[in-house]
N, C-alpha and C positions, 0 to 999 in steps of 0.2 A: 790155545794160543797160535797164532799162524808163524809160517817161516820168519815173517819180518820182525815180528814182535821176539820171537825166540832168538834171533840173533842180537837184537838190543839186549836182550836178558842176559846172554852169555858175556857179552862184552862187560856189563855192569858187573856180574859176579866175578869175572877175571879179576877186574880191577880191585874190588873188595878184598879177594883173596891175596892178591899180591901185597896189598897195604897191611896184611895181616889182621885185619878186622874180623873177618868169618863172617857167618850169618848173624842175621839181626838178634841183638840181644833183647829180650822181653823186658818192658818197663811196666810193671803193676801199679794201677790206680784203683781207689775204691769205686764201686759199681753205684752209677748216678741213679737216684731215685726220679723216676718220671713225674711229672707234673700233670696228672690226669685232667685238669681242666682244659688243659691245650690239646687233648686228644680226640675231641668230638669231631673235628673236621675229617679225619681219616679213620679213626677206630681201629679195632683189632679185630673185627669179624668178617673182614674181605667181603663185604657185600658188594653188590653190582652198583650201588649208588656211589661208592667209594674207589671202587677198584675194577680195573678191566684186564681181562685175559690177554696175554701176549705170548704169540707162537712164531717160530720161524723153521723152515726144512721140514723133514719128513720124519715121523715117528714120534717125536715128543708130545706129551700130552699134559694138561693141566686140569685139576679138578679140586673143587673146595667142598669141604664137609666138616661140621663141628669146629668151625672157628679155626680150621687149619687147611693150607695149601699144600696139595701134593702134586709134584712134578716127576713124570715117569718117562724113561728113555728105553724103547724097544730096542732089541739087538741089531735091528737094520736101520737104526736111525741114520740119516744122512743131511748134508747140507742142502741149503736153499741154494741153487746153483747160482743165483745172482748176488747172494749175500756172503757165500762162504762160511756160513755157521747155521747150527741148528739149536733149538732150545724152547724153554716155556717157562710160564711165570704169570705174575700180575704186576701191574703199573698202576700207579695212583691216578684217578682221574683228576684229582687237585694238584696244583702246583704249589710248591714250597719255596718261598723267598726268604732271603736273608740268611743270617746263621741258623744252623740247626742241628739237632742230634737226634738220631733214629737208631733204632735197633731191631733185631727179629732173632727169634729162636730158630734152630734148625735139628733136624733129625735124619741121619743117613740111613734109611730103612733097608735099601738094598744097595750094597756098596762093595764093590770089589776092588782089590787093590790095584792102583794105577790104572784107573779107568778113563781118564781124559776129561771127566766132567768138572766144571767150576760151579760152585754154589756161592751166590752173592748177594750182598745188599748194595744197590748202585743208585746213582743220581743223575739222570740224563735229562738235557733240554727238551728232547723230544722222544719219539718211540725207542724202545731198547734196541730192537732188531732192526738196525739201518746198516749195519756193515759188519766186517769181522773183526774190528778193534784194532786194524793194522795201523790206521791213522789217528783216529779219534778214539781216545780211551773210554772204558764204560764208567769210569768215576767209580770204582767199586772196590768194597772190602770182600774178599772171598776165602772160602775153604775150598781148597783145589785139589784135585788129584791128578798129577802130571801122568799123561799117557806114555806108551811105550815109544822110545825114541824122542821123547819131548825133553829138551834141555837135559841131556844126560850129565851126570855127575851131582845133580841137586836131589835132595829128598823127594819122595814121590808124593807124599801126602803133606800139605803145608797150607799154612794161612798165608796171605799176601796182599798188597793193594796194587791197584792200577790206575794211577792218575796221570796227569799230563807229564810227569816225568818219567813215565813207563812202569813196568812191574819191578816192585820193590818190596823190602820188608819180608823176605821169605823166611817162614818160620815153621820147622819141622812140627807135625802133629800127629797123634793117632786118635783124636777125638771124633767120636761117631755122633756126637750131639753137642751142642753148645749154642752160643749167641754170637752174633756180629754185630758190630756197631760202628755207625759212620757219623761224623761230626765236621760240619763246615765251620770255619771261622775266618773271616774277611776273605782272601782269596787262596786258603789252604784248607784241605781236607785231611781228616786223620782217620786211620781205620784201627779198630780195635777187635780183639776176641775175649771172651769172658773165661777166666781160670780160677777156681775156688772162689768164687765170689767177687773177684776183683776183675776190673777191666784191664787188660794188657795192650799197650801200644804197639801196633805192628809197623807203621810207618806215617810221617805226615808229608804231604807233598802238594805242590800247586795244583789248583784247580780253577773252576769257573764261578762267577759270581750272579749269575743270572739265575732265573726261576727255573726250577728242576721239576721233574717228575721222579718220585721214588719208585724203584724196581725191585722186586724180589724174585730171583731168577734162578735158574740153572741153565747151562749151556755147554756146548763143545764144538769141535770141528772134526771133519773127516780125517785129517791126518794124525790126530791124537786120541781118537775114540778108539776103545778096546773091543767094541761090540759085545758087551755084556749088558744085562738089564740091570738098570739102576732106577733107584726110586727114593726122591727126597722130599721131606715134609718140613713146611715152614708154619710157625706158630707164634703167639705173643707179640706182634708188631707194636711198637710204641714210638711215638713222635714227642720228645718230652721238651724240645726247643724247636722254633720255627713258627713262621706264620703259613697256615694252609689257606690257598686261595681257590675256592672251587667257584669255577664260572658256571651261572646258570644254562640249562639247554637252551638252545635257539628257539624250540617251539615245544610245547606240552599239551597234551589234551587227553584228560583222564577218560574221556568217553562216557560219562557216567549221568549226563543230564536226561531230562524226560522226553527229549526229542535230539534229532540229528541237527546240528547247527549249521545252516546253510552258507554263514559266513565264513566256515572253515571247510565243510566237507560237502561234496557233491555225492549222491548216491548212485552207484553203477550197477544196473541189472541187465543181463544177457540172457537170451533164451525164454523160455515160457515157465513159470513156477517159481523160481526164487524170489524170497522177499526179504528186504533190510529194514531193519527197525530199531529203535532204542528201546532195550528191555532190560530191567533189573540191574541198572546203571552200568550198561555195556550197549555195544551195537552188535546186535545179532543177524546172522545170516542163516537164513532158513532154506533148505533145498528139499521141497516136497518130493515124496516117492514117484510122482509122475512127472517131474521136471523134464523138459525138453530142450534140445539144441536151438539155438538161432541157426537159421538154415545158411546165412552168410558166415557167420563167426563159427560156426561148427562146434559150439559148447554152450554151456549155461552156468551162470554163476551170480552172485551178488557181493557188494562191498563199498568202499568208499574211497573217492579219490580226492586229493587235496585242492583247494582253491589256490592257494599259494603254489609258486615254484620254487624249487631247490636248486642251487647253483653250487660251484666248485665242489671239492672234497667235501663228503659228508659222512655222518655216522647217525643212523636212525635205529628205532626199534619199537616193537608192538608186542603186547601180551595177547596170548591166545586161550581159549578153554573149548574143548571138544564136549559139548553139551549133549548131543545125541551123536554116538558115533560107532557104528557097527564095525567090525574088522574088515579089512580090504573093501572099503566103501567105494573106492575109485574116485575119491574126492581129494584134492589139493586145498591145503590151507597156506596162504603165502603173505608176506610182506614183498611189495612191488615197486618197481619203476612203473607207472601206469602208462606211460608213453611207448608205443610200439618200439621194439618186440616185447616189451613187458618183462624185462628180467626179474626173477624173484627167488627169494629164500623161502624154503616151503617145508610143512609138515605133511606127510603124504601118507594116503593109505591106498596102496597100489590095489587096483581092480584085480580081478580072478584070472585075466586074460593078460595081463601086461608085467613086464619085468619077473619074468617066471624065474625061479631059482634064486631069488633075491628076498630079504625080509620083507614081510607085507606092509609093516609100519615104518617109516624112516623120515629121517630129515635129510634134505638135499638142498643143492642149489640148480638153477635153471638160468644160466647166462649166455652169452655167445658161443661158449664151447659146449651146449647142450646139457641135460641133466648130469650132475658129478656129485661125488663126495656122500652117496647114499650112506646114511649112518642108522642101525637099527635102533629103536626106540619103542617104548610103550608109554610115553608122556601123554596124558590126556590134558595138561595145561603146561604152558611155559612161555618163552620169550624169544621171539626170532629178531635178528639183528642184520642190518646191511651196512656195510662201509664201502664208500668209494673213494679210490686214491687215484687220481689220473684216470687212465683207460681200464683199470681193474676194479672189480668188485668182489668183496669178501663176504660170505655168509656166516653166521654163528647162530648157535643156540645156546640158551641159558641152562647149565646142570649144575646143581648142587651150588648156586651163588657164583659160578665161574663160566665166563664165555667160553664155549668149545667151538673152535673152528671148524666148519663143513668144507669149505673149498674157497680158492681164489680163482677167479677167470676173467676173461676180457669182456667188455661191454662195448656197444656202439653208441650207448647213451651217454655222452660225454658233456652234453650242454645242460641247460637248465631243464629240470625234470619235474613232472607231478609226481607224488608219492601216494601210497595209499594201501590198503588191504583187502583180501578178498578170499572167498571160498568158491570153488569151482570144479568143474566136472564136464564129462562128455557122454552121449548115448551110448556109446559102443563100450565103456568100461564101468558106468554108474551102475552100483548095486541095486538101486531102486528102493531103498529104504530112506526113510525121512533122516536129515541131516541138519543139525543146529550147532553153529560156532559161533561163541562170543569172542570180542575183540574189546581190549581196554588199555589204557595209558600208553598211547602213542606218544614217542618221544623222539625229537631230532637234537641229537647232542651237539653236532656242529655241523657247518654249513652256512650257505648264504640264503636266507629266506627272502623271497622276492613275492610280495603280497599286493594284488590289485586291491584297491579300497573303493568304497562307496559310501558317501555321505548323505544325509537327507536333512532339509532345513524347512519346517521344524521337524522335531523328531516324533510329534504326538498331536492330535487334535481330532475333531469330529468328521464325519462324512463331509466330502465337499472341500476340505481344506486344500489350499494350494501348497504344493510342495515342490522344492528345488532339489533336485539331485546332482551331485558332483562326483564323477568318477576320476581316478588317476591310477596310475602303475599298470594300465592295460598294454600289453606288448603291442606296438604297431605291426600291422601286417606288412611282410614284404611285399604284398601285391597291391598295396597302396590302401587309401581309406576303405574301411569295411563298416558294416552295419551291426549294430547292437541290440538285441531286443531287451526291453525294459518290461517288467511285469511285476504285479501285485499279486503276492500269494498264487504264482502261476497264472494269473489272468493277465493277458496281453494288455499292455498299456500303449506301447509304440515304439518307435525305432529312433535310435541316437546314432550318430557317426563317428566312429573312432578314427581320428586321423594321425594324432601323434600320441596316443596313450591317455589322452585326458578328454573328456566329453562332460556335457550336462544335459539334463532332460527336465521338463516341467510337467507336472499333471496334478489333477486334483482327486482326492481320495475317493475311491468308488464305493458303493454300498456294502459294508462290512460290518461284522460283530465287533462291539467293544472288545479290546484287548490287543495283545501282539499280534504284529503282522510283519512279512518281511518284503522288502523292494529288493529285486534282484535284476542285476545286468549280466546278460550271458552273451558273449562274442564266440560264435561257434567257429569261426576261421581260426582262432588262436586257441580255442580250447580254454577261453579263460572266463571267469565269472567272478562276480562280487555281490554281497547282500550286505543290506542295511536294514535294522529293524524300525517299524513305525508303530506306534501305540495309537489306536483308534479310540478316542474317549466318547464317552456318552453324550449325546446332545441333550443339553441341560435346557429347559423351558422356564424362564421367568413369567409368572402371572400375577398380577394385582386385579383387585375389584374395588370398586368405591361404593360407600353407602352414604345417603344423608337424606335427611327428611324433605318432603316435596313442597311445602308451605310453611312460611314463617311472616310474622308482622314486625314492623320495626320495633328494636328494642329487644326482640327475641335473641337466644344464643343457639346458632346451629352447630349440631354435634355432626362430626365428620370422621367415618371410620374406612380405614383401609386394610385389606387383606392382601398380603404378598407370601407367594410360595415359589420354590425353585423345584420344579419337576414333583410338585405336589408335597414337598416338604416346607413346612413353616420357616420363615426367615426371622432373623433378630435385626437389631439396629447395628449390630456390629458388622455384619454380612451386607446389609442393604443400605444404600442411599435413596432416600426418598424425598422428593420434592412437591409441594401442593401449591398450586398458583389458582388464587381465586380471581375470576373476571366479574365486574360488576357491570349492571345495565348501562351505566354511562360509559363504559369502555375501559376504566381505570382499572389496575392489577393491584393484587396484594399477595404477598407470599405468607403462607400460614406454617406454623410450627407444629409437628406432631410429636407425640410420645409414644413409646413401646409399651403397649399394654400386655403382651404375652401370646405365644401361640400364633406368631406372624400377624397379630392385629395391631394396628396403630391407631391412634385417635387424636383428632385436631378440633379447636372450637373457634367460632367466629361470631362475635356479638354484632348484631345488625344495628346499626346507628337508628336512633328515633327519628332522624331526618331522612332516613331512606338512604339512597334512591329506591323506589319500589320497582319491581320488574324481575327479570329473569337472572338468576346468579350461576356462572359456571364454574367448576372446580376441575383442574386438569392435574392429575397424579403422574409423575415420572418416577420410575423406579431404574436403579443401576446395580448391577452385581458384577464383579470383576469376570472376564472372558465369557461372558454371557449377552445375548442380544438383550438390549434395554426392552422394557414393557412401559405402557401408558394406559390410563383410564380416564374417562370423563363423567362426570356427574352434574345434574343441574338441580335448583330449587327456585321457587317462586316466593317473592316478598311483596305482600299487599297490605294496604291499610286495613286497620281492624274494622268489624262491621259497624261499631258504635261511632268511630269517627268518620267513616264515610257516608252514614245516615243521619248525622247530627241535626241539620236544619228541618228535614221532615218529622222527626221524633218531637222536636220543640214545638212545631205548628200543631202537630197532634195533641202534645200535652197542653197548650193554650186552650185549643178549641175544647177539650174534654172538660178542663177546668171552667170556662164560660157556661157550657152546658148545665155543669153541675151547679153553678150560682143561680142561674135562672130558675132551675128548678126548685131551688130552695126558697126563692122570692114567691114564685107561684104557689107554693105549699103555705106560706106564711100568709098570703093574702086570702087564701081559702079557696082558691080555684078548684084544687083537687079536692079539698074537704068538702065543698059545697057538692061536689058531684057524688062523693062518697055518702054525705048525708042523704 
């Protein structure tokens, strides 16, 4: 409690004593039973998806293990100079709206009398550690140890509340463990402590009604801290009333695909040797033993940088796994702002010739104030986190479910940035053994994501398809219009001009195998790119063949067969639209009806009139299948008079002649001409 709050406190106490009221008289009520169906949003396991570590000043630390949050104060703990406070704890990622009822258990593990430390359950609209609470209260119920010289005349060990009406409800206690409860109803909050199974009211005072974060914290100030080691444990948090509103992350990518998505990430490789690939549901950077510096960059490495820009204050994190990692490898693994000078939060294996006299395996930050906050570790997997607030960056690593602050330092990267992750080293410090690092689950919890976009129309088709691309969200160059390279699977297609962040480009799909492909627009002047997918489809070929006899006579029936296939696969009447047109010798037409036989075969029949006409008949077959080029086929047949009808007069004459000759022969026989000869 600072001097300003302490003065208000003394005035309030003096008035109470003068009126003969004395210190607060406890009011017991039965302990409320939590409705566990409403606890899922926050839970009681203090995991990083629900809670975020918060810390201020020098010396305090927070760690979570076995569903317990431990806050420790070293003997030399001291204020953050700009805030006038130091402490640590966890704050809910979710906000709570409306009336609520929250509680948490505490244990004072290392607790000297009158140590000056506050242990509290608070409800703040923003981050907990933003001031010394001289003007704006923490909206908290507390188990407090008043330090030497702090509010003389009051008990040293107390429960109290600190709402808009100041510090009130001071209640003496010797509890080294217990539970704190905070209830909001309308514009008032009430603080309780648990005694013999009953909730005892400490004080009800005015509060705020806006959405809040719940904070489970311990804190102190230079003027009241006794400089003894203090350790506090929190457990069994419940939210039995209230609506938890959990805002989804601004951006999230599990990085577990079979390939690196070029619409989201660009692969960054420096020097000779490094390889970046999607392997076993993560993006893996491999540094072979013979990796060598880029002669200009004087380093080598590999990772991914975002296609999108990130603006404003932000909070981002990524998981890492050290798959092949010899000690003192000389390799850095980092979460970075990818724009120069590339500040980073790092997991480092110092090389054998650098940082002598310090632990070989550490977490650290490398901001504008150079490498800072080296923290010894043996972690072969974990999570790195970077938070930007104004012109300051803060680096964290995740330990036992709680974020541990590494360091806060300045940055020159205060505008829109590209973000990413990488593993890198230099010739002079590299151990010369193969290194493999896997990255997964990249999350941007807050910030303004600014993503260039590229769309294609259509999104699929065969080779030769005409495609219209449209780009937007590309930052205009301050140097005026610039050229954007458009490519298809890294094959140059042409150049578009970016004048105001929007541009279009048209191309025909080049030779490519059927399947998924990517169209990319890359503006090297602004380091911006975007990609869109295009599916090359198989070129389907429709084929038909027509078969009919070659010669028919009037009155015959011509059988016409059509075989239809799509890329060799027989078609049926549902898929195929078939039209048969018969053209007669006299130029007239007739449409024939066909029926499906099976196996792609269709049959039609045409009865030739007995009156003809005779001559050549033509049949044109036209076939149509959706999204495929139409096909056609032509066949002909002849219609002629039968042999009997065309040779009729000659046959009759011959028959008459034959009949006459037979009659003459009979007469001659009868008259004996032949018989006389025989005789």
